[in-house]
MILONU-269127 format. One line per 5 residues: number of its first residue (from 1); for each residue x, y, z of C-alpha. Coordinates in steps of 0.2 Angstrom, whole numbers, plus 5000, padded with zeros to 4 digits. Example, Ala and Ser with C-alpha at 12.3 -4.5 7.8 and 13.67 -1.06 7.14 Angstrom:
<rs>
1) 5062 4978 5039 | 5068 4995 5036
</rs>
This chain:
<rs>
1) 4516 5128 4643 | 4512 5131 4661 | 4516 5118 4673 | 4507 5117 4689 | 4515 5108 4704
6) 4503 5102 4717 | 4510 5097 4733 | 4500 5085 4744 | 4503 5087 4762 | 4500 5072 4773
11) 4494 5078 4790 | 4496 5065 4804 | 4489 5068 4821 | 4493 5060 4837 | 4481 5059 4851
16) 4488 5055 4868 | 4477 5050 4883 | 4483 5059 4898 | 4481 5048 4913 | 4480 5056 4930
21) 4486 5044 4943 | 4482 5045 4962 | 4496 5050 4973 | 4497 5039 4989 | 4507 5038 5005
26) 4503 5025 5017 | 4503 5031 5035 | 4517 5024 5045 | 4524 5026 5063 | 4538 5037 5070
31) 4552 5032 5081 | 4561 5049 5084 | 4576 5053 5095 | 4581 5070 5099 | 4597 5073 5109
36) 4603 5091 5112 | 4613 5102 5123 | 4609 5119 5129 | 4613 5131 5143 | 4600 5138 5155
41) 4605 5155 5151 | 4603 5153 5132 | 4589 5141 5128 | 4584 5139 5110 | 4569 5149 5103
46) 4561 5133 5098 | 4566 5115 5099 | 4558 5104 5085 | 4553 5086 5088 | 4543 5083 5072
51) 4542 5095 5058 | 4528 5093 5045 | 4529 5074 5047 | 4516 5066 5035 | 4502 5056 5042
56) 4497 5048 5025 | 4487 5054 5011 | 4477 5047 4996 | 4472 5060 4983 | 4460 5048 4975
61) 4451 5044 4991 | 4451 5060 5002 | 4441 5053 5017 | 4452 5038 5019 | 4467 5046 5027
66) 4463 5065 5026 | 4454 5063 5043 | 4468 5055 5052 | 4472 5062 5069 | 4486 5060 5083
71) 4480 5056 5100 | 4488 5052 5116 | 4489 5035 5124 | 4483 5041 5141 | 4471 5055 5145
76) 4477 5058 5163 | 4495 5052 5165 | 4509 5064 5160 | 4522 5050 5159 | 4521 5049 5140
81) 4510 5064 5137 | 4492 5067 5142 | 4478 5072 5130 | 4462 5064 5123 | 4464 5046 5118
86) 4451 5045 5104 | 4448 5058 5090 | 4433 5070 5091 | 4423 5080 5078 | 4429 5097 5083
91) 4425 5113 5074 | 4434 5125 5085 | 4447 5137 5079 | 4463 5126 5081 | 4479 5132 5089
96) 4496 5124 5095 | 4490 5110 5106 | 4499 5108 5123 | 4503 5090 5128 | 4510 5089 5146
101) 4525 5077 5147 | 4535 5072 5162 | 4554 5074 5161 | 4566 5066 5173 | 4584 5071 5178
106) 4595 5055 5176 | 4605 5057 5193 | 4593 5065 5205 | 4577 5057 5198 | 4569 5074 5200
111) 4554 5076 5188 | 4547 5091 5179 | 4531 5092 5168 | 4533 5103 5152 | 4521 5106 5138
116) 4525 5100 5121 | 4515 5109 5108 | 4508 5100 5092 | 4500 5107 5076 | 4492 5098 5062
121) 4490 5104 5044 | 4479 5098 5030 | 4485 5094 5012 | 4475 5093 4996 | 4481 5084 4981
126) 4497 5081 4989 | 4500 5100 4992 | 4499 5107 5010 | 4485 5120 5012 | 4496 5135 5017
131) 4494 5141 5035 | 4478 5130 5037 | 4480 5122 5054 | 4467 5110 5059 | 4462 5103 5076
136) 4475 5090 5082 | 4464 5077 5090 | 4450 5079 5077 | 4444 5079 5060 | 4438 5097 5060
141) 4423 5097 5050 | 4421 5115 5048 | 4438 5118 5041 | 4439 5120 5022 | 4445 5113 5010
146) 4444 5096 5019 | 4459 5089 5011 | 4465 5071 5008 | 4480 5071 5020 | 4488 5078 5036
151) 4505 5082 5043 | 4511 5085 5060 | 4523 5096 5070 | 4529 5095 5088 | 4540 5107 5097
156) 4545 5114 5114 | 4546 5134 5114 | 4558 5144 5124 | 4545 5147 5138 | 4545 5129 5142
161) 4564 5125 5140 | 4568 5139 5152 | 4559 5130 5166 | 4572 5117 5168 | 4578 5121 5186
166) 4595 5114 5186 | 4609 5107 5175 | 4608 5088 5171 | 4602 5076 5158 | 4583 5078 5157
171) 4574 5064 5148 | 4556 5061 5142 | 4546 5050 5130 | 4531 5056 5120 | 4520 5042 5115
176) 4505 5046 5103 | 4494 5036 5091 | 4490 5040 5073 | 4471 5036 5071 | 4460 5034 5056
181) 4442 5040 5057 | 4429 5027 5054 | 4414 5028 5042 | 4402 5027 5057 | 4408 5032 5075
186) 4403 5024 5091 | 4405 5033 5108 | 4402 5051 5106 | 4412 5060 5093 | 4405 5077 5099
191) 4411 5075 5117 | 4430 5078 5119 | 4429 5067 5135 | 4423 5052 5125 | 4427 5054 5106
196) 4425 5042 5092 | 4429 5025 5101 | 4430 5014 5086 | 4443 5024 5077 | 4457 5013 5070
201) 4475 5014 5076 | 4486 5015 5061 | 4503 5017 5070 | 4513 5023 5085 | 4522 5040 5085
206) 4536 5040 5098 | 4549 5053 5102 | 4563 5050 5114 | 4570 5066 5121 | 4587 5068 5130
211) 4592 5086 5134 | 4609 5089 5142 | 4605 5105 5151 | 4620 5115 5157 | 4621 5130 5169
216) 4638 5138 5166 | 4632 5154 5172 | 4631 5147 5189 | 4649 5140 5191 | 4655 5143 5209
221) 4666 5139 5223 | 4654 5133 5236 | 4659 5136 5255 | 4644 5128 5264 | 4649 5137 5281
226) 4645 5154 5273 | 4632 5151 5260 | 4628 5168 5251 | 4638 5178 5264 | 4656 5184 5262
231) 4669 5171 5269 | 4677 5179 5284 | 4689 5165 5290 | 4699 5166 5306 | 4715 5156 5307
236) 4710 5147 5323 | 4726 5153 5332 | 4729 5145 5349 | 4742 5151 5363 | 4753 5138 5371
241) 4763 5144 5386 | 4781 5138 5385 | 4796 5137 5396 | 4806 5151 5403 | 4792 5164 5399
246) 4790 5160 5381 | 4773 5159 5373 | 4770 5150 5357 | 4756 5152 5345 | 4750 5140 5331
251) 4734 5138 5322 | 4724 5126 5311 | 4707 5130 5303 | 4697 5118 5292 | 4686 5125 5278
256) 4674 5115 5268 | 4674 5118 5249 | 4664 5110 5235 | 4668 5115 5217 | 4653 5116 5205
261) 4656 5117 5186 | 4638 5122 5180 | 4636 5104 5172 | 4633 5093 5187 | 4652 5090 5188
266) 4653 5082 5171 | 4669 5091 5168 | 4684 5079 5169 | 4697 5091 5174 | 4699 5104 5188
271) 4712 5117 5189 | 4715 5127 5205 | 4726 5141 5209 | 4727 5149 5227 | 4735 5166 5229
276) 4736 5178 5243 | 4735 5197 5240 | 4753 5196 5233 | 4762 5209 5244 | 4780 5207 5247
281) 4785 5195 5261 | 4804 5195 5264 | 4811 5179 5273 | 4794 5170 5270 | 4796 5151 5266
286) 4792 5146 5249 | 4774 5143 5245 | 4767 5151 5261 | 4753 5163 5262 | 4752 5178 5273
291) 4740 5190 5282 | 4746 5207 5288 | 4744 5218 5303 | 4732 5233 5300 | 4743 5249 5300
296) 4759 5239 5300 | 4773 5238 5288 | 4771 5223 5276 | 4789 5222 5273 | 4792 5218 5291
301) 4791 5200 5297 | 4784 5205 5314 | 4769 5213 5305 | 4765 5197 5296 | 4758 5180 5300
306) 4762 5166 5288 | 4751 5151 5285 | 4751 5136 5273 | 4736 5128 5264 | 4732 5110 5262
311) 4717 5103 5251 | 4710 5086 5250 | 4713 5078 5233 | 4695 5072 5228 | 4703 5058 5219
316) 4716 5051 5231 | 4707 5058 5247 | 4725 5063 5253 | 4730 5080 5258 | 4739 5090 5245
321) 4750 5105 5250 | 4745 5120 5239 | 4759 5132 5234 | 4755 5151 5234 | 4752 5155 5215
326) 4755 5138 5208 | 4742 5128 5199 | 4736 5111 5204 | 4727 5100 5192 | 4716 5085 5195
331) 4710 5074 5180 | 4696 5062 5181 | 4686 5072 5194 | 4669 5067 5186 | 4673 5049 5190
336) 4678 5052 5208 | 4666 5054 5223 | 4655 5068 5221 | 4644 5077 5233 | 4626 5082 5231
341) 4622 5100 5237 | 4609 5113 5236 | 4618 5129 5231 | 4614 5146 5238 | 4599 5154 5229
346) 4594 5137 5221 | 4580 5125 5224 | 4587 5109 5217 | 4602 5099 5221 | 4617 5097 5210
351) 4633 5087 5210 | 4650 5096 5215 | 4668 5090 5218 | 4672 5090 5236 | 4689 5098 5240
356) 4690 5103 5259 | 4704 5114 5264 | 4714 5117 5280 | 4724 5133 5284 | 4739 5129 5295
361) 4749 5142 5304 | 4766 5136 5309 | 4771 5139 5327 | 4779 5155 5331 | 4784 5165 5347
366) 4771 5177 5352 | 4784 5190 5356 | 4790 5190 5338 | 4775 5198 5332 | 4768 5216 5334
371) 4751 5216 5343 | 4736 5220 5333 | 4723 5214 5320 | 4729 5204 5306 | 4720 5201 5290
376) 4722 5197 5271 | 4714 5189 5256 | 4715 5171 5250 | 4710 5171 5231 | 4704 5154 5224
381) 4704 5152 5205 | 4694 5137 5199 | 4693 5132 5181 | 4684 5116 5176 | 4687 5109 5158
386) 4683 5094 5148 | 4698 5086 5139
</rs>
């Protein structure tokens, strides 16, 4: 007997309905703060303000937000950025769009106009169309694909950052408006001087910028009397005839000095060391400095003139005796009285720490010294720090 087994397979199928949902991002405003520090000698290659910030999209309704634009709030004033205030229908090849903005230094109130560059990209189905920049202030009708959304970038290149003329805190505010293109424009959408005047404002885009610009490569001990020239200082010696044929000599010489730290005197600590040329000076009083007779013997007192140095403490305003080779330290100098000066070779004023000096030659008998020309070197070592 032959048995036949027949297996019945029950086939069950499932059909699923795939629903494609629209992706949407409602346009919103921006309130961005950018605070950075850099030195004039090493500016960043590029300083970003906004990087691909989305201006909204709706993949189910491309014209809705796909034609959004950023415009300025003034066409002529650089205070918050100057550019067209209404969008236009622009089919020109786009490029990074320069928007001039005014920067102000916090202490001097000096102003400087720099270009902030902005770009706009189009997205399609929530995916950015790679490398497809479109006109910033326009819909850009000739650019394809037209897309359903936009994003924006703003930055300062090194060429602009290198224009800061001096150290200080430079601040600016960029104010722009995100606009929606209407179904029908009034005004003249083909004229960049007019634009689509009934475009709808969606949001404010604001960036507050504060750049602490340093200039450490320009730290210097400023001697106003000499400017760029080498400082050749006489000791101001005066002869006073004395009794019984003796003649006394003494000297006093004031020398203005201001210390610049390369950061508008923001450093709160100053170290000063004053040294002469370091030659041997037998029998010289402790802490004094010396000049020596040309061609003389530096080991002989008669071939040497000794002097002391006093400096005005910028915090107490009192005179402070400086010891040869010893360090003096002032803390809190950024809180004291500062002086505004224009340094040699610079066009803009900066703040420095005033520290006038006085060179005092104690009285000596003229006959105790060998006649001749006396000279020497006074070295000033200045180190600003922040602690």
